[in-house]
C-alpha positions in Angstrom: 1.1 -1.8 12.0 4.7 -2.8 12.1 7.5 -0.5 13.2 8.9 -0.5 9.7 5.5 0.7 8.3 5.2 3.4 11.0 8.7 4.6 10.1 7.9 4.7 6.4 4.6 6.6 6.9 6.4 9.0 9.3 9.0 9.7 6.6 6.4 10.2 3.9 4.7 12.8 6.2 7.9 14.6 7.0 9.1 14.7 3.4 5.7 15.8 2.1 5.7 18.7 4.6 9.2 19.8 3.6 8.5 19.7 -0.2 5.1 21.3 0.1 3.1 18.3 -1.0 1.4 17.6 2.4 -1.9 18.4 0.7 -1.5 15.1 -1.2 -2.2 11.9 0.6 -0.9 8.5 -0.4 -3.2 5.6 0.6 -1.7 2.3 1.8 -2.6 0.8 -1.6 -0.7 3.6 -3.3 2.3 3.1 -1.2 2.3 -0.7 -1.8 1.8 -0.2 -5.6 4.8 2.2 -5.7 7.0 -0.1 -3.6 6.2 -3.1 -5.8 7.0 -1.1 -9.0 10.3 0.2 -7.5 11.2 -3.4 -6.6 10.3 -4.7 -10.0 12.3 -2.0 -11.8 15.3 -2.6 -9.6 15.3 -6.3 -10.2 14.1 -6.6 -13.8 16.1 -3.7 -15.3 18.8 -2.6 -12.9 19.0 -1.0 -9.6 19.5 2.5 -10.9 16.2 2.1 -12.9 14.1 2.2 -9.8 14.4 5.9 -8.8 14.3 7.0 -12.4 11.2 4.9 -13.1 9.5 6.3 -10.0 10.3 9.9 -11.0 8.8 9.3 -14.5 5.7 7.7 -13.0 5.4 10.8 -10.8 5.7 13.1 -13.8 3.0 11.2 -15.6 0.7 11.4 -12.5 1.5 15.1 -12.2 0.3 15.5 -15.8 -3.0 14.0 -14.9 -2.6 10.2 -15.2 -4.0 8.0 -12.5 -1.4 6.4 -10.2 -3.0 3.0 -10.6 -3.0 3.1 -14.4 0.5 4.6 -14.8 2.0 2.2 -12.3 0.3 -0.8 -14.0 1.6 0.3 -17.4 5.1 0.7 -16.1 5.0 -2.6 -14.2 3.7 -4.5 -17.3 6.6 -3.0 -19.3 9.2 -3.8 -16.7 7.9 -7.4 -16.3 7.8 -7.9 -20.1 11.6 -7.4 -20.3 12.1 -11.1 -19.5 10.6 -11.9 -22.9 11.3 -8.8 -24.9 13.8 -6.1 -25.5 13.3 -2.7 -23.8 12.1 -1.2 -27.1 9.0 0.8 -26.0 7.8 0.8 -29.7 7.8 -3.0 -29.8 4.4 -4.3 -30.9 4.9 -7.5 -28.8 4.8 -5.5 -25.5 1.3 -4.9 -24.3 1.7 -2.3 -21.6 -2.0 -2.1 -21.0 -2.4 -5.8 -20.3 -2.3 -5.6 -16.4 -3.9 -2.3 -15.8 -6.6 -3.8 -13.5 -4.2 -6.2 -11.8 -3.9 -6.1 -8.0 -0.6 -5.0 -6.6 1.6 -7.7 -5.1 1.6 -6.9 -1.4 4.8 -7.8 0.4 4.2 -9.6 3.6 6.8 -7.6 5.5 5.1 -4.2 4.7 1.7 -4.4 6.5 
């Protein structure tokens, strides 16, 4: 475990305690999925899109969606922006295409 990873997991624990969500646990895969999505939203859309994307993913999960499926849908949409407009109604954007895809694990976060 790297010092950066320990610091991140410490922060998650402290934050969870202070916002009364310490009964919910994020796995290492969950954390890496969220970090990958935040990075992709920041780079493919714009920097400000990252926290807003993460908030909306959290709302969807809070409403009963699985983190893996919701994050995969959001990632597919974000990555499709290279080839398409950001129109969520576009028939050319298949947001379900990568639902079973493995998250891209950054080498520096292990």
